[in-house]
PLY file of the C-alpha trace (Angstrom):
ply
format ascii 1.0
element vertex 257
property float x
property float y
property float z
element edge 256
property int vertex1
property int vertex2
end_header
137.50 -108.79 7.41
135.96 -105.43 8.32
132.27 -105.54 9.06
129.55 -102.94 9.57
126.60 -104.30 11.50
123.31 -102.41 11.37
125.00 -99.02 11.52
122.63 -96.15 12.10
123.52 -92.47 12.41
121.05 -89.62 12.75
121.56 -85.88 12.59
118.39 -84.37 13.97
115.58 -85.70 11.78
117.99 -86.87 9.07
118.90 -90.55 9.17
122.23 -90.50 7.31
122.80 -94.26 7.57
119.86 -96.56 8.14
120.87 -99.98 9.50
123.73 -100.47 7.04
125.33 -103.93 7.15
128.32 -104.65 4.92
131.52 -106.70 4.95
134.82 -105.73 3.36
137.90 -107.81 2.74
136.54 -111.34 2.74
139.03 -111.61 -0.11
142.26 -109.74 0.88
143.04 -106.94 -1.54
139.42 -106.50 -2.59
138.66 -103.18 -4.32
135.20 -101.98 -3.25
133.66 -98.81 -4.63
130.83 -97.05 -2.79
128.60 -94.93 -5.00
125.32 -93.11 -4.65
123.69 -89.72 -5.12
124.59 -86.77 -2.92
123.27 -87.28 0.59
123.18 -91.08 0.27
125.31 -91.56 3.40
128.62 -92.54 1.79
130.95 -90.30 3.78
128.95 -90.86 6.96
129.50 -94.61 6.57
133.27 -94.14 6.19
133.28 -91.80 9.20
131.51 -94.48 11.25
133.91 -97.20 10.14
136.97 -95.12 10.98
135.70 -93.70 14.29
135.19 -90.07 13.33
131.50 -90.56 14.19
129.98 -92.81 16.84
126.91 -94.72 15.64
123.53 -94.27 17.28
123.03 -97.98 16.79
125.03 -100.90 15.44
128.67 -101.87 15.59
131.96 -102.06 13.69
133.83 -105.36 13.92
137.23 -106.50 12.70
137.87 -110.21 12.10
141.43 -111.52 12.44
143.01 -114.95 12.25
144.86 -116.22 15.33
146.31 -119.73 15.28
143.84 -120.79 12.61
140.86 -119.39 14.51
138.81 -116.36 13.49
138.62 -113.79 16.27
136.11 -110.93 16.29
137.02 -107.58 17.82
134.32 -104.96 18.35
135.99 -101.60 17.68
132.84 -99.46 17.81
134.05 -97.38 20.75
137.68 -97.28 19.68
139.31 -93.90 18.96
140.34 -93.19 15.33
144.06 -93.33 16.15
143.61 -96.71 17.82
141.80 -98.01 14.74
144.94 -97.28 12.78
146.65 -99.81 15.03
143.84 -102.24 14.16
144.61 -101.73 10.47
142.02 -99.08 9.47
143.49 -96.07 7.68
141.69 -93.40 5.67
142.25 -90.38 3.49
139.88 -87.45 3.16
138.38 -85.74 0.13
140.53 -82.68 0.87
144.24 -83.46 0.63
146.10 -83.43 3.97
149.84 -83.05 3.43
152.58 -80.87 4.92
152.69 -78.17 2.29
156.19 -76.80 2.98
157.85 -80.20 3.17
159.15 -82.24 0.26
157.41 -85.34 -1.01
160.03 -87.53 0.65
159.75 -85.65 3.96
155.95 -86.10 3.93
156.17 -89.85 3.40
159.00 -90.13 5.92
156.93 -88.33 8.57
154.08 -90.81 8.14
156.48 -93.77 8.21
158.19 -92.49 11.35
154.85 -92.24 13.14
154.20 -95.91 12.34
157.52 -96.87 13.97
156.91 -94.42 16.83
160.13 -92.58 15.98
161.12 -88.99 15.40
163.89 -87.68 13.18
166.51 -86.04 15.39
170.18 -86.40 16.19
169.26 -88.09 19.48
167.04 -90.73 17.90
168.96 -91.64 14.75
169.78 -95.34 14.89
169.77 -98.43 12.74
165.98 -98.44 12.82
165.91 -95.39 10.58
167.50 -97.39 7.78
164.35 -99.52 7.79
162.21 -96.38 7.70
164.15 -95.01 4.73
163.77 -98.33 2.95
160.00 -98.12 3.44
160.00 -94.53 2.19
161.88 -95.51 -0.98
159.46 -98.38 -1.59
156.43 -96.14 -1.15
157.81 -93.44 -3.43
158.35 -96.04 -6.13
155.00 -97.76 -5.59
153.10 -94.48 -5.90
155.22 -93.23 -8.82
156.59 -90.32 -6.80
160.32 -91.10 -6.86
161.07 -88.61 -9.67
159.54 -85.75 -7.67
160.71 -86.89 -4.21
162.61 -83.65 -3.56
159.89 -81.29 -4.74
157.90 -79.29 -2.20
154.34 -80.56 -1.77
152.63 -77.22 -2.36
154.14 -77.02 -5.86
152.71 -80.35 -7.06
149.80 -80.77 -9.48
146.64 -81.99 -7.81
146.94 -85.57 -9.05
150.39 -85.97 -7.50
149.18 -84.37 -4.28
146.41 -86.96 -4.11
148.90 -89.78 -4.62
151.16 -88.32 -1.94
148.22 -88.18 0.46
147.42 -91.85 -0.19
151.09 -92.85 0.02
151.22 -91.28 3.49
148.16 -93.30 4.49
149.82 -96.40 3.07
152.91 -95.72 5.19
150.79 -96.59 8.24
150.61 -100.21 7.03
146.84 -100.54 6.58
144.86 -103.71 6.13
141.84 -101.61 5.18
142.30 -98.33 3.31
139.24 -96.10 3.11
139.36 -93.35 0.50
136.87 -90.49 0.19
136.83 -89.42 -3.48
140.55 -89.77 -4.27
140.01 -88.32 -7.77
138.04 -85.27 -6.59
139.47 -82.16 -8.23
141.84 -84.19 -10.40
141.90 -83.42 -14.13
140.00 -85.97 -16.20
143.16 -87.12 -18.00
144.84 -87.86 -14.62
141.99 -89.71 -12.87
142.74 -93.12 -14.32
146.44 -92.70 -13.52
145.61 -91.94 -9.87
143.18 -94.85 -9.43
145.39 -97.30 -11.32
148.34 -96.43 -9.08
146.26 -96.97 -5.95
144.87 -100.26 -7.27
148.34 -101.60 -8.12
149.71 -100.65 -4.70
146.75 -102.22 -2.91
146.95 -105.41 -4.96
150.67 -105.78 -4.26
150.16 -105.59 -0.49
146.70 -107.25 -0.39
145.20 -104.14 1.18
141.40 -104.06 1.05
140.38 -100.69 -0.38
136.99 -99.04 0.14
136.62 -96.04 -2.15
133.89 -93.42 -2.50
133.80 -92.40 -6.15
131.51 -90.43 -8.47
133.17 -91.25 -11.79
131.22 -94.28 -13.02
133.77 -95.09 -15.73
136.45 -95.57 -13.06
134.08 -97.69 -11.02
133.26 -99.95 -13.98
136.94 -100.35 -14.87
138.46 -100.94 -11.44
135.86 -102.19 -8.94
135.84 -105.79 -7.75
132.56 -105.06 -6.01
130.05 -102.25 -6.09
128.03 -100.94 -3.13
125.25 -98.46 -3.90
123.84 -96.35 -1.08
120.58 -94.47 -1.44
118.80 -92.54 1.31
121.09 -94.05 3.91
120.47 -97.67 2.93
122.23 -100.31 0.83
120.31 -100.07 -2.45
122.41 -102.53 -4.46
125.52 -104.62 -3.90
127.36 -106.76 -6.41
129.24 -106.78 -9.69
129.97 -103.38 -11.30
128.10 -104.65 -14.38
125.01 -103.57 -12.47
125.79 -100.05 -13.68
125.02 -101.18 -17.22
122.32 -103.77 -16.62
120.09 -102.37 -13.87
117.72 -99.64 -15.14
116.46 -98.81 -11.64
120.02 -98.32 -10.44
120.84 -96.08 -13.39
117.80 -93.99 -12.59
118.92 -93.55 -8.97
122.52 -92.68 -9.90
122.06 -90.78 -13.14
118.42 -89.77 -13.24
118.07 -91.81 -16.42
114.68 -93.40 -17.12
114.81 -96.36 -19.48
0 1
1 2
2 3
3 4
4 5
5 6
6 7
7 8
8 9
9 10
10 11
11 12
12 13
13 14
14 15
15 16
16 17
17 18
18 19
19 20
20 21
21 22
22 23
23 24
24 25
25 26
26 27
27 28
28 29
29 30
30 31
31 32
32 33
33 34
34 35
35 36
36 37
37 38
38 39
39 40
40 41
41 42
42 43
43 44
44 45
45 46
46 47
47 48
48 49
49 50
50 51
51 52
52 53
53 54
54 55
55 56
56 57
57 58
58 59
59 60
60 61
61 62
62 63
63 64
64 65
65 66
66 67
67 68
68 69
69 70
70 71
71 72
72 73
73 74
74 75
75 76
76 77
77 78
78 79
79 80
80 81
81 82
82 83
83 84
84 85
85 86
86 87
87 88
88 89
89 90
90 91
91 92
92 93
93 94
94 95
95 96
96 97
97 98
98 99
99 100
100 101
101 102
102 103
103 104
104 105
105 106
106 107
107 108
108 109
109 110
110 111
111 112
112 113
113 114
114 115
115 116
116 117
117 118
118 119
119 120
120 121
121 122
122 123
123 124
124 125
125 126
126 127
127 128
128 129
129 130
130 131
131 132
132 133
133 134
134 135
135 136
136 137
137 138
138 139
139 140
140 141
141 142
142 143
143 144
144 145
145 146
146 147
147 148
148 149
149 150
150 151
151 152
152 153
153 154
154 155
155 156
156 157
157 158
158 159
159 160
160 161
161 162
162 163
163 164
164 165
165 166
166 167
167 168
168 169
169 170
170 171
171 172
172 173
173 174
174 175
175 176
176 177
177 178
178 179
179 180
180 181
181 182
182 183
183 184
184 185
185 186
186 187
187 188
188 189
189 190
190 191
191 192
192 193
193 194
194 195
195 196
196 197
197 198
198 199
199 200
200 201
201 202
202 203
203 204
204 205
205 206
206 207
207 208
208 209
209 210
210 211
211 212
212 213
213 214
214 215
215 216
216 217
217 218
218 219
219 220
220 221
221 222
222 223
223 224
224 225
225 226
226 227
227 228
228 229
229 230
230 231
231 232
232 233
233 234
234 235
235 236
236 237
237 238
238 239
239 240
240 241
241 242
242 243
243 244
244 245
245 246
246 247
247 248
248 249
249 250
250 251
251 252
252 253
253 254
254 255
255 256
């Protein structure tokens, strides 16, 4: 389980997160969506969880099972790259891929970094067969096998998003944090992108924490909803809250009922 404990982050007079406490992954493979109006603190929270920002107060804790006993590890001061080793992996709102490389080469590069290998004549060994097996699996899981040899910069935005997430998945996450994975994706492709991510996460029991603005996607795919407002947890629970809570609808949509 990944836990935020009383996380606070201030930028000057702005309190971006205000004593936020949340737990993710009590059920492995849980799909959590974080929603809220602009400036609610959503991206700041993800940045705190993944180590891009250090909190002014509070902590980030990972719970693991060792010999039937739950062990807590405080990772608050841990560098982002070390959090990857602890199972925390993220993608950003802006796609980060190697534009001049093929889809397969992009996924392979991420997989090689997980195995601490490089692709060269001096390092080719039997271990690379395992890497290539992982690459093939990821290409299939993210529905990229038919375009594996296409150059990344030529792909439509939806496929670029899936490639970005597939590269994150190659790092073997236990917790995958996604900042608006459907941002900039055509409406007709959004469900395809989210559905692919959900299926991949379910298959590997990866807990996914996703910032999303499309409420239809949230209603259709969330196991749990977290609503942030003015840096605080405003609501947490079943996505049916989007339909049944007038105060929540007013905060998110400006709808008075």
